[in-house]
C-alpha positions as CSV (number, residue, x, y, z in Angstrom):
1,M,-15.0,12.0,22.9
2,A,-14.8,8.7,21.6
3,G,-16.1,9.2,18.0
4,E,-15.7,12.0,17.1
5,T,-13.7,13.7,14.3
6,F,-11.2,15.5,14.5
7,N,-12.0,19.2,13.1
8,R,-9.3,21.4,10.7
9,I,-7.7,24.1,12.3
10,R,-8.2,26.8,10.1
11,F,-6.2,30.3,10.9
12,D,-6.6,30.9,7.5
13,Q,-10.3,32.6,7.6
14,R,-8.9,36.1,8.3
15,E,-8.2,37.0,5.0
16,Q,-6.7,40.2,3.4
17,A,-10.1,41.6,3.2
18,S,-10.8,41.2,6.7
19,A,-7.4,41.4,8.1
20,K,-7.5,45.3,6.9
21,E,-11.4,45.7,8.7
22,A,-10.2,44.7,11.6
23,L,-7.4,47.0,11.8
24,R,-9.8,49.6,10.6
25,E,-12.3,48.5,13.5
26,Y,-9.0,48.9,15.8
27,V,-7.7,52.5,14.7
28,I,-11.1,53.9,15.1
29,A,-11.1,52.3,18.8
30,T,-8.0,53.4,19.8
31,R,-6.8,56.2,17.9
32,P,-9.8,57.8,15.4
33,D,-7.8,60.9,14.7
34,L,-5.5,58.7,12.4
35,E,-8.4,56.6,11.0
36,S,-8.7,59.2,8.1
37,D,-4.6,59.2,7.5
38,L,-4.1,55.7,7.5
39,F,-7.0,54.6,5.0
40,D,-8.0,57.5,2.7
41,S,-5.1,58.4,1.7
42,K,-2.7,56.6,-0.9
43,L,0.4,56.2,1.4
44,G,-1.6,55.1,4.0
45,D,-3.5,52.4,2.4
46,A,-1.0,50.9,0.9
47,H,1.1,50.7,4.2
48,M,-2.6,48.3,5.5
49,D,-2.6,46.7,2.6
50,A,1.0,45.4,3.1
51,L,0.3,45.0,6.8
52,A,-3.2,43.0,6.3
53,F,-1.4,41.3,3.6
54,L,1.5,40.1,6.2
55,M,-1.4,39.1,8.8
56,E,-3.0,36.2,5.8
57,S,0.4,35.3,5.4
58,L,1.1,34.6,9.3
59,A,-2.6,33.1,9.6
60,V,-1.9,30.0,6.3
61,Q,1.6,29.5,8.2
62,Q,-0.1,28.6,11.5
63,D,-2.9,26.7,9.9
64,I,0.0,24.7,7.8
65,I,1.8,24.3,11.7
66,A,-1.1,23.8,13.2
67,N,-2.3,20.5,10.9
68,E,0.8,19.1,10.1
69,V,0.8,18.3,14.1
70,F,-1.7,15.9,14.3
71,L,-2.0,12.7,12.2
72,E,-5.7,13.0,11.7
73,T,-5.0,16.6,9.8
74,C,-2.1,16.0,8.4
75,E,-1.3,16.7,4.9
76,R,2.4,16.6,4.2
77,Y,3.4,12.7,3.8
78,A,6.7,13.2,5.7
79,S,4.4,14.5,8.3
80,A,2.7,11.6,8.4
81,L,5.6,9.0,8.6
82,K,6.6,11.2,11.2
83,H,3.4,10.3,13.2
84,A,3.4,7.1,11.9
85,R,6.9,6.6,13.6
86,K,6.2,8.4,17.1
87,L,3.4,4.8,16.9
88,G,5.7,2.3,16.0
89,Y,4.1,2.1,12.6
90,S,6.0,1.7,9.3
91,P,3.6,2.7,6.7
92,S,4.5,0.1,3.8
93,R,7.2,1.2,0.9
94,A,6.5,1.0,-2.7
95,T,6.3,-3.1,-3.9
96,S,7.9,-4.8,-7.2
97,S,5.3,-6.7,-9.1
98,S,7.0,-10.6,-9.7
99,V,6.4,-12.8,-12.3
100,T,7.1,-16.2,-13.1
101,C,8.5,-17.0,-16.7
102,I,9.0,-20.4,-18.2
103,I,12.5,-21.0,-20.3
104,A,11.4,-24.0,-22.9
105,P,12.6,-25.6,-24.5
106,I,15.8,-25.4,-22.7
107,P,18.6,-26.0,-25.2
108,Q,20.8,-29.0,-25.2
109,D,23.6,-26.8,-24.3
110,I,22.0,-26.8,-21.4
111,Q,20.5,-29.5,-20.7
112,D,24.1,-31.4,-21.3
113,Y,26.2,-29.1,-18.8
114,G,23.6,-26.9,-16.8
115,V,23.7,-23.2,-16.4
116,T,23.3,-20.4,-13.5
117,I,21.4,-18.2,-13.8
118,P,22.5,-14.7,-12.3
119,A,20.7,-12.5,-9.7
120,G,21.1,-9.4,-11.9
121,T,20.3,-10.5,-15.4
122,N,17.7,-8.6,-16.3
123,Y,14.7,-8.8,-19.5
124,V,13.0,-5.2,-20.2
125,S,9.4,-5.3,-21.4
126,G,8.1,-1.8,-22.6
127,D,9.5,1.0,-20.1
128,K,9.6,-2.2,-17.8
129,T,12.7,-4.3,-16.1
130,Y,12.2,-7.5,-14.8
131,E,15.3,-8.6,-12.6
132,V,15.8,-12.5,-11.6
133,V,16.6,-11.8,-8.0
134,D,18.4,-14.6,-6.6
135,D,20.6,-17.0,-8.8
136,H,19.0,-19.8,-10.4
137,I,20.8,-22.8,-11.1
138,I,19.5,-25.3,-13.9
139,E,20.6,-28.8,-13.0
140,A,21.5,-30.4,-16.6
141,G,18.8,-33.4,-17.4
142,E,16.2,-30.6,-17.5
143,S,13.7,-30.2,-20.1
144,V,11.3,-27.2,-18.6
145,Y,12.6,-24.7,-16.2
146,S,10.4,-21.9,-14.4
147,F,11.8,-19.1,-12.2
148,A,10.6,-16.1,-10.9
149,M,11.4,-12.1,-11.8
150,S,10.5,-9.1,-9.8
151,E,10.6,-5.6,-11.6
152,G,12.9,-2.7,-11.1
153,V,16.3,-2.4,-11.3
154,T,19.3,-2.9,-8.9
155,N,21.8,-0.6,-7.6
156,E,24.9,0.0,-5.5
157,I,25.8,3.1,-3.5
158,E,28.9,3.3,-1.7
159,F,29.2,5.9,1.3
160,E,31.7,6.7,4.3
161,S,31.9,6.6,7.9
162,D,33.0,9.3,10.2
163,G,33.4,7.7,13.0
164,T,30.7,9.2,14.9
165,S,27.7,8.5,16.8
166,Y,23.4,8.0,14.4
167,Q,24.8,8.7,10.9
168,I,22.9,8.7,8.4
169,F,23.2,7.8,4.9
170,V,20.5,8.7,2.4
171,T,20.2,7.3,-1.2
172,P,19.8,8.9,-4.4
173,S,16.9,9.7,-6.0
174,N,16.3,7.9,-9.1
175,S,16.3,9.6,-12.3
176,D,12.5,8.3,-12.8
177,A,10.1,10.1,-10.7
178,R,7.9,7.3,-11.1
179,M,10.8,5.7,-8.9
180,T,10.7,4.4,-5.6
181,V,12.7,2.3,-3.4
182,A,10.9,-1.8,-3.2
183,E,9.9,-2.9,0.6
184,G,13.0,-5.2,2.2
185,S,15.3,-5.2,-1.8
186,W,18.1,-3.8,1.2
187,K,21.1,-5.0,1.4
188,V,24.0,-3.3,4.2
189,Y,27.7,-3.9,4.5
190,V,30.1,-2.5,6.6
191,D,33.7,-3.5,5.1
192,G,32.5,-6.2,3.5
193,E,30.1,-7.5,6.0
194,L,26.6,-8.2,6.1
195,W,24.7,-5.5,9.3
196,E,21.6,-6.9,10.5
197,E,18.6,-4.7,10.2
198,A,16.5,-3.9,13.9
199,D,13.0,-2.5,13.6
200,T,14.4,0.4,15.2
201,I,18.2,1.4,16.3
202,F,17.1,2.7,19.5
203,T,16.0,-0.8,20.6
204,V,19.9,-2.4,20.0
205,L,21.5,-3.5,23.0
206,G,25.3,-2.4,23.1
207,P,27.0,-2.5,20.0
208,Q,26.1,-4.6,17.8
209,K,26.7,-5.1,14.1
210,M,22.7,-3.5,13.7
211,Y,21.1,-0.5,11.7
212,S,17.2,0.9,11.3
213,T,15.6,2.3,7.9
214,E,13.2,4.8,7.2
215,Q,12.6,6.3,4.3
216,T,11.7,9.6,3.3
217,E,8.7,11.9,1.9
218,S,9.9,10.9,-1.8
219,G,10.5,7.2,-1.6
220,E,14.2,7.0,-0.9
221,L,16.4,4.5,1.8
222,R,17.5,6.6,4.9
223,I,19.5,4.2,7.0
224,I,20.6,4.9,10.6
225,F,23.4,3.8,12.4
226,G,24.4,3.4,16.3
227,N,26.4,5.4,18.8
228,N,28.0,2.2,20.7
229,D,24.5,1.5,23.1
230,N,22.3,1.5,20.8
231,G,24.0,-0.3,17.5
232,K,27.3,-0.2,17.2
233,I,29.0,2.7,15.0
234,P,31.2,1.7,12.4
235,D,34.5,1.8,12.7
236,N,36.0,5.7,11.2
237,G,36.6,4.8,7.2
238,A,34.5,2.5,7.1
239,S,33.6,2.2,3.2
240,I,29.5,1.4,3.9
241,S,27.8,-0.5,0.5
242,V,24.0,-0.1,0.3
243,I,23.0,-2.7,-2.2
244,Y,18.8,-2.1,-2.7
245,R,16.1,-2.6,-6.5
246,D,14.7,0.3,-7.2
247,C,10.7,-0.5,-8.4
248,I,7.5,1.4,-9.8
249,G,4.9,-0.2,-7.7
250,E,1.6,-0.9,-9.2
251,D,2.7,0.9,-12.5
252,G,5.2,-2.4,-12.7
253,Q,2.9,-5.0,-13.6
254,I,2.8,-6.8,-17.0
255,P,0.2,-9.0,-18.6
256,A,0.2,-12.4,-19.9
257,E,3.4,-12.8,-22.6
258,A,4.7,-9.1,-22.5
259,I,7.8,-11.1,-21.7
260,S,8.6,-13.0,-24.4
261,G,11.9,-13.3,-26.2
262,N,15.4,-14.1,-26.1
263,M,17.8,-14.1,-22.7
264,I,21.4,-14.0,-22.2
265,V,22.6,-17.1,-20.3
266,K,26.5,-18.2,-20.4
267,V,27.8,-22.1,-20.6
268,N,30.8,-23.6,-20.4
269,G,31.6,-19.5,-20.3
270,E,29.9,-18.5,-24.6
271,D,26.3,-17.0,-24.4
272,L,23.5,-18.5,-25.2
273,R,20.3,-17.5,-26.2
274,V,17.7,-19.2,-24.0
275,S,13.9,-18.1,-25.1
276,I,11.9,-17.3,-21.9
277,Y,7.8,-15.8,-21.5
278,N,5.8,-15.4,-18.7
279,P,2.4,-17.4,-19.3
280,E,0.5,-15.3,-16.5
281,K,0.4,-11.7,-15.8
282,S,1.6,-10.9,-12.7
283,S,0.8,-10.3,-8.8
284,G,2.1,-8.5,-6.6
285,G,3.3,-5.2,-6.9
286,S,2.1,-2.0,-4.9
287,D,2.4,1.4,-4.2
288,R,3.6,2.9,-0.9
289,E,0.7,2.9,1.8
290,S,-1.1,6.4,1.1
291,I,-1.7,8.8,3.9
292,D,-5.2,8.1,4.1
293,S,-4.0,4.9,5.0
294,I,-1.5,6.1,7.2
295,K,-4.1,7.8,9.6
296,K,-6.4,4.6,9.1
297,Y,-3.9,2.0,10.6
298,A,-1.0,3.9,12.0
299,P,-3.2,4.0,15.3
300,A,-4.9,0.8,14.6
301,H,-1.4,-0.8,14.6
302,F,-0.8,0.9,17.5
303,R,-3.5,-0.8,19.6
304,T,-3.0,-4.5,18.4
305,N,0.9,-4.4,20.0
306,D,1.9,-6.4,17.5
307,K,-0.2,-9.1,18.3
308,L,-3.1,-11.2,17.0
309,I,-5.8,-11.5,20.0
310,T,-9.0,-10.0,18.5
311,P,-11.2,-10.1,15.4
312,R,-9.9,-6.0,14.5
313,D,-6.1,-7.2,15.3
314,F,-6.0,-9.8,12.9
315,E,-7.8,-7.1,10.1
316,V,-5.6,-4.3,10.9
317,L,-2.0,-6.5,10.3
318,S,-3.9,-8.3,7.8
319,A,-4.9,-5.2,5.6
320,S,-1.3,-2.9,6.3
321,Y,0.8,-6.8,5.4
322,S,2.9,-6.4,2.6
323,D,6.1,-9.1,1.1
324,V,9.0,-8.1,-0.7
325,T,8.7,-10.5,-3.5
326,Y,5.2,-11.1,-3.2
327,G,3.4,-7.7,-2.8
328,S,1.1,-5.7,-0.8
329,V,-2.0,-6.5,0.3
330,A,-4.6,-4.5,-0.3
331,K,-8.1,-5.3,1.7
332,A,-8.9,-7.8,4.9
333,K,-12.0,-8.9,5.9
334,V,-11.6,-11.3,9.2
335,K,-14.4,-13.6,10.1
336,L,-14.6,-15.3,13.2
337,R,-15.6,-18.3,13.5
338,E,-15.7,-20.0,17.2
339,G,-14.0,-23.6,18.9
340,S,-15.7,-26.2,21.1
341,L,-13.6,-28.4,23.3
342,L,-14.7,-32.5,23.2
343,V,-14.1,-35.1,25.6
344,I,-12.9,-38.4,24.1
345,Q,-12.8,-42.0,26.4
346,G,-10.9,-45.1,25.2
347,C,-11.0,-44.3,21.6
348,V,-7.4,-44.4,20.6
349,M,-4.9,-47.5,20.6
350,E,-1.1,-45.4,21.2
351,E,0.2,-44.9,23.9
352,V,0.8,-41.5,23.5
353,I,-0.6,-38.7,22.1
354,P,1.5,-35.6,20.5
355,A,0.0,-32.5,20.7
356,G,-1.4,-30.9,17.4
357,T,-2.6,-34.7,16.8
358,E,-6.0,-34.3,14.7
359,V,-9.2,-36.1,14.8
360,N,-11.8,-35.7,12.0
361,L,-15.4,-36.8,14.2
362,G,-18.6,-35.7,12.6
363,G,-16.8,-33.2,9.5
364,N,-15.7,-31.2,12.7
365,C,-11.3,-31.2,13.4
366,Y,-10.5,-31.6,17.0
367,R,-6.6,-30.8,17.7
368,T,-4.8,-32.1,21.1
369,L,-3.9,-28.9,23.6
370,E,-1.0,-30.9,24.9
371,D,0.7,-34.4,25.1
372,I,-1.4,-37.2,26.1
373,D,-1.0,-40.2,28.1
374,L,-3.3,-42.8,28.0
375,T,-0.9,-44.9,30.3
376,A,-1.4,-42.4,33.2
377,E,-4.3,-42.7,35.7
378,R,-5.9,-39.2,33.5
379,N,-9.5,-40.1,31.7
380,P,-11.0,-39.0,30.4
381,S,-8.6,-37.2,27.0
382,L,-9.5,-34.2,26.2
383,F,-9.4,-32.6,22.6
384,V,-10.3,-28.9,21.6
385,D,-12.0,-27.6,18.0
386,P,-10.2,-24.1,17.9
387,N,-11.4,-21.1,17.5
388,T,-10.6,-20.4,13.7
389,V,-9.7,-17.1,12.0
390,D,-10.9,-16.5,8.4
391,I,-8.6,-13.7,6.9
392,Y,-10.2,-12.8,3.7
393,L,-8.1,-10.7,1.2
394,W,-7.4,-8.7,-1.8
395,G,-5.1,-7.1,-3.4
396,E,-4.8,-4.5,-6.7
397,T,-5.3,-6.1,-9.7
398,G,-3.4,-3.1,-12.0
399,D,-6.5,-3.3,-13.8
400,Q,-9.5,-0.9,-13.8
401,Q,-11.2,-3.6,-11.6
402,Y,-8.8,-2.7,-8.8
403,Y,-9.1,-4.9,-6.2
404,G,-8.5,-9.1,-6.8
405,P,-7.2,-12.3,-5.7
406,V,-3.6,-12.2,-4.3
407,S,-1.0,-14.9,-4.8
408,V,-0.3,-17.7,-3.7
409,G,2.9,-16.4,-2.4
410,L,1.5,-13.8,-0.4
411,K,-1.2,-16.2,1.3
412,D,1.7,-18.5,2.6
413,S,3.8,-15.2,3.9
414,L,0.6,-14.0,5.5
415,L,-0.1,-17.3,7.3
416,E,3.0,-17.5,8.2
417,Y,2.8,-13.8,9.7
418,A,-0.2,-14.6,11.3
419,E,0.6,-17.9,13.3
420,E,3.9,-17.0,14.7
421,R,1.4,-13.6,16.6
422,A,-1.6,-15.6,17.3
423,V,-2.2,-18.0,20.3
424,A,-1.9,-22.0,20.6
425,T,-6.2,-22.1,20.5
426,V,-6.6,-20.5,17.4
427,R,-6.1,-21.6,13.4
428,V,-5.9,-18.9,10.8
429,N,-6.9,-19.6,7.5
430,I,-6.0,-17.1,4.5
431,K,-8.9,-16.8,1.5
432,D,-9.8,-15.0,-1.4
433,G,-11.9,-12.5,-0.7
434,G,-14.7,-12.2,-3.6
435,V,-15.4,-8.8,-5.6
436,V,-18.5,-7.8,-7.1
437,P,-18.3,-5.7,-10.4
438,I,-20.5,-3.0,-10.7
439,D,-21.5,-2.6,-14.6
440,L,-22.6,1.3,-15.2
441,D,-24.7,2.0,-18.1
442,F,-25.3,6.0,-18.7
443,G,-27.3,5.7,-21.9
444,K,-26.5,8.5,-23.1
445,I,-25.3,11.8,-21.3
446,I,-26.4,15.4,-22.5
447,C,-23.8,17.8,-22.2
448,D,-23.1,21.3,-22.8
449,R,-21.6,22.6,-26.0
450,S,-19.8,25.0,-24.5
451,Y,-17.6,22.5,-22.5
452,K,-15.0,20.1,-24.6
453,L,-16.6,16.1,-25.0
454,D,-12.2,15.1,-25.4
455,N,-9.6,16.7,-24.0
456,E,-7.2,18.6,-25.9
457,S,-4.0,19.1,-24.0
458,E,-2.5,16.9,-20.7
459,N,-4.2,20.4,-19.0
460,D,-7.2,20.9,-20.9
461,P,-9.3,17.6,-20.0
462,G,-12.1,16.8,-22.0
463,I,-16.0,15.4,-20.0
464,T,-14.8,12.0,-21.4
465,Q,-12.2,12.4,-18.7
466,N,-13.4,13.9,-16.5
467,I,-15.9,11.4,-15.9
468,E,-13.4,8.6,-16.3
469,T,-11.2,10.3,-13.9
470,A,-14.1,10.3,-11.4
471,L,-14.9,6.4,-12.0
472,D,-11.9,6.1,-11.4
473,E,-11.3,7.7,-8.1
474,F,-14.5,6.5,-7.3
475,F,-13.8,2.5,-6.8
476,H,-10.4,3.2,-5.8
477,N,-10.8,4.8,-2.9
478,V,-9.0,3.8,-0.1
479,L,-12.0,4.3,2.5
480,I,-14.2,1.3,0.5
481,E,-14.3,-1.7,2.6
482,P,-15.7,-5.1,2.0
483,G,-19.0,-5.9,2.7
484,Q,-20.0,-1.9,1.7
485,D,-23.0,-2.1,-0.1
486,F,-22.9,0.4,-3.6
487,R,-25.7,2.7,-3.3
488,V,-26.9,4.1,-7.1
489,S,-26.9,7.7,-5.3
490,D,-23.3,8.2,-4.8
491,I,-23.2,7.5,-8.4
492,I,-25.8,10.2,-9.5
493,H,-24.0,13.0,-7.6
494,L,-21.0,11.7,-8.9
495,I,-21.5,12.1,-12.5
496,D,-23.7,15.1,-11.7
497,A,-20.9,17.0,-10.6
498,I,-19.2,16.8,-13.2
499,P,-19.0,20.4,-15.2
500,G,-20.7,20.5,-18.4
501,V,-23.5,17.3,-17.5
502,I,-26.5,18.9,-18.3
503,H,-29.2,15.5,-18.0
504,F,-28.5,11.5,-17.9
505,E,-30.8,8.7,-17.0
506,L,-28.7,6.1,-15.4
507,A,-30.3,2.7,-16.7
508,T,-28.1,0.0,-15.0
509,P,-27.6,-0.6,-12.3
510,T,-31.7,0.0,-11.0
511,G,-31.4,0.0,-7.9
512,D,-28.4,-0.8,-5.2
513,V,-26.5,-3.6,-4.7
514,E,-26.1,-5.4,-1.1
515,I,-22.6,-6.9,-0.5
516,K,-21.5,-9.7,1.5
517,D,-19.3,-9.0,4.2
518,T,-16.5,-11.3,2.0
519,E,-16.9,-9.2,-0.9
520,M,-16.4,-5.8,-2.5
521,F,-18.4,-4.0,-5.2
522,V,-15.7,-3.4,-8.0
523,R,-16.1,-1.4,-11.7
524,G,-17.4,-3.4,-14.2
525,A,-18.3,-2.5,-17.5
526,V,-19.2,1.5,-18.3
527,S,-20.8,2.8,-21.4
528,Y,-22.4,6.1,-22.0
529,Q,-22.4,8.0,-24.4
530,L,-21.8,11.9,-25.1
531,E,-24.0,14.6,-27.3
532,H,-23.7,17.8,-26.9
533,K,-26.6,20.2,-26.3
534,L,-27.1,24.3,-26.2
535,L,-28.1,24.6,-23.0
536,S,-30.7,27.3,-23.0
537,T,-32.7,29.1,-19.4
538,T,-35.0,25.9,-19.2
539,D,-32.1,23.1,-18.9
540,F,-30.9,22.5,-15.8
541,R,-28.5,19.9,-14.3
542,G,-29.0,16.1,-13.2
543,R,-32.0,13.8,-13.4
544,Y,-35.2,14.3,-14.3
């Protein structure tokens, strides 16, 4: 029924103790003469314990299997990927952060002769590597030059075709567990020829030189070839070369001037050091789509049929949009402004007004729907002020605020994507979503003296670390949506549930914060002071 939540199946509610009791009741009902032998003797009781344990194990396995076959209840990433593919939805992979670097001043030798910065040239900033993705040509005479670099490391792997149908090749796991294959970073060559990627190999007609890809549970790239009916089979013995880039997603973001030093380029065959820096922090850079996000957007994407007609269609496709270079959209909100028709007579001198001509009247912009021949008998001239869809976007910032503006490049990329799928009478605008920082002042937080305030090891977090973890998870929750009000009670319950917290008074904010539908609340400044107290029988937890 619409609106109902799918309940998790719980076969594992029959744990060992209840299974053993059920066995006893069964024996009493069917063979009462054996009840004493089976449950009072040590050997018989051991047999019943073993059987009860086996029943519990089977119940747990049935619980896992039953829940993994449904998208809404699955917990394994591999299951979520499988369900998404059935719905024609491709969960977004991790995307690389990108940054604009500047060479200034340009050495005189480069000004005289020019130089090419080849793809693959890299710069290491701490534990992050940034690469030049495409060749950049600095022409002779230039004194300042800017170019883009993307986080990640380019790899190349070779496979060999055995000439069979539906061959599958998988890129190897990276030694750095943080790294997964970056969205859209791959190229596949068969015997040196670049092949084209299809959305799915099963929709390719005939032996076209195409392949499709999927991501694995741990983020590797799976390449799938056809059977000559659906995509060409690579010839037996053919060399298959896959070039791709591994990245670390959101953790790959860097602040301004994190890249500041020398990069080596070749001028007339000799190495030359040039000074580069990034004046602004990186943009983009996102982790691969979470299970919660897949559960939310895969069914919604299926309903859109990759078309943009309703405001909900725009919202779903925008929120799940990602670009190879500029990263992913984290959140999107759509506002629709309805258009109107306008009839104009004798107001223009041209004989033909081409389709798409815009006329500004009374502060409103009108656009012709088709070519209008003013020499014909047709009169009057018809213009339209199209429906306008304003798409407000938020991206992940990589800091504690989490959500903020997306890059200009990502906005332009999404605009092109949306205009290709929208109907002709819709105009699309891409705008920055607003953020409302929520400053939290807890004052003094009284803690039970038996709990540590700070962690002594990674496996033994203290109250401070538990508070920070709880706040991080609260403000970074995928279920928080634009326009969702901030509730003080949510924060109170969150901190109150942390083990060791006895009492606190939330000084700021003093009440709920109302959020506009084109804004999101984000983490602001957080202040508190922890104080130990010996817990007595008269103490109680929470606000008082």
